[in-house]
Backbone as JSON, one array per atom type, in Angstrom:
{
  "sequence": "XXXXXXXXXXXXXXXXXXXXXXXXXXXXXXXXXXXXXXXXXXXXXXXXXXXXXXXXXXXXXXXXXXXXXXXXXXXXXXXXXXXXXXXXXXXXXXXXXXXXX",
  "N": [[0.94, -1.22, -0.05], [0.45, 2.27, -0.52], [1.55, 5.04, 0.95], [0.57, 8.01, 1.07], [1.62, 11.65, 0.85], [-0.84, 13.95, 2.1], [-0.7, 17.54, 1.01], [-2.29, 18.97, 2.55], [-3.39, 17.17, 4.81], [-1.58, 15.67, 5.79], [-0.03, 12.59, 6.04], [-1.31, 9.68, 4.31], [-3.21, 6.63, 4.08], [-3.26, 5.2, 0.97], [-5.83, 4.08, 0.07], [-7.79, 6.19, 1.05], [-7.34, 7.83, -1.04], [-7.89, 9.21, -4.06], [-7.11, 8.75, -7.91], [-6.25, 11.12, -10.31], [-4.96, 11.24, -12.64], [-2.5, 12.4, -15.34], [-0.91, 15.51, -14.22], [-0.14, 18.93, -14.78], [-1.54, 19.56, -17.13], [-2.89, 21.7, -19.18], [-5.62, 23.52, -19.86], [-6.99, 24.43, -22.81], [-7.22, 27.93, -23.44], [-8.88, 29.01, -25.73], [-10.91, 27.26, -26.44], [-13.07, 26.62, -28.53], [-12.11, 27.69, -30.64], [-10.59, 25.09, -31.46], [-9.41, 22.79, -33.82], [-11.34, 19.6, -34.37], [-9.43, 17.58, -33.99], [-7.48, 18.6, -32.82], [-8.45, 19.03, -30.4], [-9.55, 16.64, -29.18], [-6.63, 15.81, -28.98], [-6.2, 17.44, -26.88], [-7.81, 16.06, -24.91], [-7.79, 13.43, -24.78], [-4.61, 12.22, -25.46], [-2.04, 11.28, -23.98], [1.03, 11.27, -21.83], [2.2, 8.8, -20.63], [4.13, 8.15, -18.93], [7.15, 5.93, -18.65], [8.62, 5.74, -15.23], [9.74, 8.66, -13.56], [6.75, 10.65, -12.89], [4.7, 13.23, -13.15], [1.56, 13.62, -11.44], [-1.84, 13.77, -11.03], [-3.98, 14.13, -7.79], [-6.71, 13.32, -5.71], [-7.56, 13.69, -2.3], [-10.39, 11.93, -1.71], [-11.44, 10.88, 0.98], [-10.82, 12.47, 3.08], [-9.75, 15.52, 2.84], [-10.88, 16.49, 0.56], [-9.34, 17.63, -1.5], [-7.64, 18.86, -4.61], [-4.28, 17.95, -5.73], [-0.88, 18.04, -6.43], [1.32, 15.25, -7.28], [4.38, 13.64, -7.58], [5.4, 10.92, -9.09], [7.13, 7.29, -8.64], [6.44, 5.58, -11.59], [7.21, 3.24, -12.3], [8.23, 2.04, -9.66], [6.52, 2.82, -8.25], [7.25, 4.62, -5.7], [6.45, 7.66, -4.17], [7.83, 10.66, -4.88], [7.41, 13.64, -4.23], [4.66, 15.41, -3.2], [2.36, 18.49, -3.67], [0.43, 21.13, -3.09], [-1.98, 22.24, -6.04], [-1.07, 24.95, -7.8], [1.31, 25.8, -6.46], [4.84, 25.76, -6.29], [7.11, 22.58, -6.53], [7.83, 20.74, -3.69], [10.54, 19.61, -3.53], [12.76, 20.42, -5.19], [14.98, 19.31, -6.32], [13.91, 16.75, -7.56], [12.72, 17.14, -9.64], [12.91, 15.93, -12.25], [11.42, 15.96, -14.97], [9.11, 16.69, -17.86], [6.81, 19.29, -17.51], [3.4, 19.04, -19.17], [2.78, 21.46, -21.52], [0.31, 21.52, -23.15]],
  "CA": [[-0.11, 0.41, 0.28], [1.42, 3.37, -0.84], [1.41, 6.13, 1.64], [0.17, 9.65, 0.49], [1.27, 12.98, 1.71], [-1.7, 14.93, 1.33], [-0.28, 18.73, 1.68], [-3.31, 19.86, 4.02], [-4.11, 16.33, 6.02], [-0.21, 14.91, 5.82], [0.36, 11.22, 5.67], [-2.42, 8.97, 4.89], [-3.08, 5.39, 3.05], [-3.67, 5.45, -0.79], [-7.18, 4.37, 0.17], [-7.97, 7.41, 1.22], [-7.09, 9.09, -2.32], [-7.85, 8.56, -5.77], [-6.04, 8.79, -9.2], [-7.35, 11.94, -10.96], [-4.67, 11.76, -14.35], [-1.77, 13.74, -15.58], [-0.88, 16.34, -13.83], [0.14, 19.83, -15.4], [-2.09, 19.94, -18.35], [-3.27, 23.31, -18.84], [-6.69, 23.92, -20.81], [-6.75, 25.82, -23.96], [-8.19, 29.5, -23.52], [-10.12, 29.59, -26.74], [-11.38, 25.62, -27.13], [-13.9, 27.14, -29.31], [-11.08, 27.75, -32.26], [-9.57, 24.63, -31.7], [-10.09, 21.58, -34.52], [-11.48, 18.21, -33.42], [-8.0, 16.37, -33.77], [-6.75, 19.56, -31.68], [-9.59, 18.73, -28.99], [-9.07, 14.91, -28.86], [-5.48, 15.51, -28.32], [-6.09, 17.78, -25.53], [-8.65, 15.74, -23.81], [-7.3, 12.16, -24.89], [-3.45, 12.33, -25.05], [-1.3, 11.26, -22.38], [2.57, 10.85, -21.98], [2.08, 7.74, -20.03], [5.75, 7.73, -19.18], [7.42, 4.51, -17.53], [9.52, 6.25, -14.25], [8.78, 9.56, -13.06], [5.71, 11.24, -14.0], [3.6, 14.19, -12.75], [0.31, 13.05, -11.64], [-2.92, 14.8, -9.72], [-4.66, 13.05, -7.0], [-7.56, 13.9, -4.71], [-8.1, 13.17, -1.21], [-11.59, 11.95, -1.24], [-11.7, 10.45, 2.02], [-10.12, 13.67, 4.09], [-10.0, 17.18, 2.82], [-11.43, 16.38, -0.74], [-9.1, 18.66, -2.1], [-6.68, 18.27, -5.16], [-2.74, 18.43, -5.3], [0.53, 17.23, -7.39], [2.16, 14.05, -7.17], [5.59, 13.73, -8.12], [5.74, 9.46, -8.81], [7.99, 6.93, -10.14], [5.5, 4.43, -11.92], [7.85, 1.86, -12.0], [9.1, 1.49, -8.25], [5.39, 3.35, -7.32], [7.47, 5.48, -4.5], [6.24, 8.79, -4.35], [9.13, 11.54, -4.79], [6.99, 14.74, -3.66], [3.64, 15.97, -3.08], [2.36, 19.65, -3.47], [-0.56, 22.07, -3.57], [-1.79, 22.81, -7.35], [-0.46, 26.31, -8.2], [2.47, 25.78, -5.7], [6.0, 24.64, -6.87], [7.08, 21.49, -5.75], [8.83, 21.08, -2.42], [12.05, 19.06, -3.9], [12.9, 20.94, -6.76], [16.06, 18.24, -7.32], [13.39, 15.4, -7.7], [11.63, 17.2, -10.4], [13.12, 15.73, -13.3], [9.87, 15.65, -15.81], [8.73, 17.72, -18.45], [5.71, 19.29, -17.71], [3.09, 19.19, -20.29], [2.37, 22.68, -21.26], [-0.97, 21.86, -23.69]],
  "C": [[0.99, 1.53, -0.32], [1.0, 4.45, 0.37], [1.56, 7.41, 1.12], [0.55, 10.76, 1.11], [0.42, 14.02, 1.13], [-0.81, 16.34, 1.94], [-1.46, 19.42, 2.55], [-3.13, 18.8, 5.15], [-2.63, 15.87, 6.38], [-0.54, 13.75, 5.28], [-0.64, 10.34, 5.83], [-2.09, 7.51, 4.37], [-3.55, 5.91, 2.06], [-4.93, 5.1, -0.49], [-8.05, 5.36, 0.31], [-7.72, 8.26, 0.16], [-7.78, 8.37, -3.48], [-7.22, 9.49, -6.9], [-6.9, 9.85, -9.88], [-6.03, 12.11, -12.5], [-3.33, 12.26, -14.1], [-1.58, 14.55, -15.16], [0.07, 17.61, -14.75], [-0.63, 20.43, -16.57], [-2.89, 20.69, -18.19], [-4.69, 23.18, -20.31], [-6.73, 24.85, -21.79], [-7.93, 27.0, -23.9], [-8.96, 29.51, -24.33], [-10.16, 27.56, -27.38], [-12.45, 25.58, -28.32], [-13.67, 27.07, -30.99], [-10.37, 26.58, -32.58], [-10.26, 23.63, -32.89], [-10.66, 20.58, -33.81], [-10.47, 17.27, -33.32], [-7.6, 17.29, -32.65], [-7.32, 19.42, -29.93], [-9.37, 18.06, -28.57], [-7.75, 15.12, -28.4], [-5.42, 16.12, -26.93], [-6.81, 16.98, -24.55], [-8.07, 13.92, -23.86], [-5.5, 11.47, -24.64], [-2.69, 12.75, -24.32], [-0.12, 10.95, -22.65], [2.62, 9.74, -21.6], [3.58, 7.03, -20.21], [6.48, 6.67, -18.27], [8.69, 5.6, -16.78], [8.76, 7.74, -13.95], [7.92, 10.48, -13.76], [4.82, 12.26, -12.79], [2.4, 13.78, -12.51], [-0.74, 14.46, -10.65], [-3.66, 13.53, -9.33], [-5.68, 14.15, -5.75], [-8.03, 13.21, -3.64], [-9.19, 13.12, -0.8], [-11.82, 11.52, 0.23], [-11.0, 11.41, 3.39], [-10.67, 14.99, 3.29], [-10.92, 17.6, 1.53], [-10.67, 17.36, -1.87], [-8.13, 18.2, -3.4], [-5.4, 18.36, -4.76], [-2.21, 17.25, -6.26], [1.13, 16.38, -6.53], [3.56, 13.77, -8.06], [5.63, 12.24, -8.08], [5.93, 9.12, -9.48], [6.89, 5.7, -10.44], [6.32, 2.78, -12.27], [8.24, 1.34, -10.26], [7.63, 2.22, -7.48], [5.68, 4.41, -5.92], [7.5, 6.98, -5.28], [7.91, 9.98, -4.24], [8.62, 12.92, -3.71], [5.48, 15.12, -4.12], [3.6, 17.23, -2.7], [1.19, 20.31, -4.1], [-0.45, 22.37, -5.24], [-1.74, 24.54, -7.22], [0.66, 26.84, -7.45], [3.75, 25.49, -6.47], [6.27, 23.7, -5.69], [8.21, 21.87, -4.52], [10.66, 20.79, -2.95], [12.07, 19.0, -4.84], [13.75, 19.58, -7.17], [15.24, 16.6, -7.71], [12.75, 16.08, -9.18], [12.4, 17.23, -12.0], [12.23, 15.42, -14.72], [10.22, 16.94, -16.41], [7.52, 18.17, -18.32], [5.07, 19.2, -19.03], [2.34, 20.28, -20.5], [0.94, 22.5, -22.7], [-1.97, 21.92, -23.16]]
}
């Protein structure tokens, strides 16, 4: 079982959380001007990396808030958690490229 450090509630068991997909994805500002292919790429295309991945999680059995997680998808080790809109606490472990689409 994973132990996940909620930025608001502290260390809790994985069962209290839900995975929300790849983190750092920015919604297009003028989505009405996108082609169907561009909109489909925004909605469905993800990097699905093997290794360090930027994810978003929600503490459903606690505060209910969304937050960022830096997790290794091979070892499941969580490197860092931080609030959405804030910078990661462990900059040295931030060796991923955020998706800017």
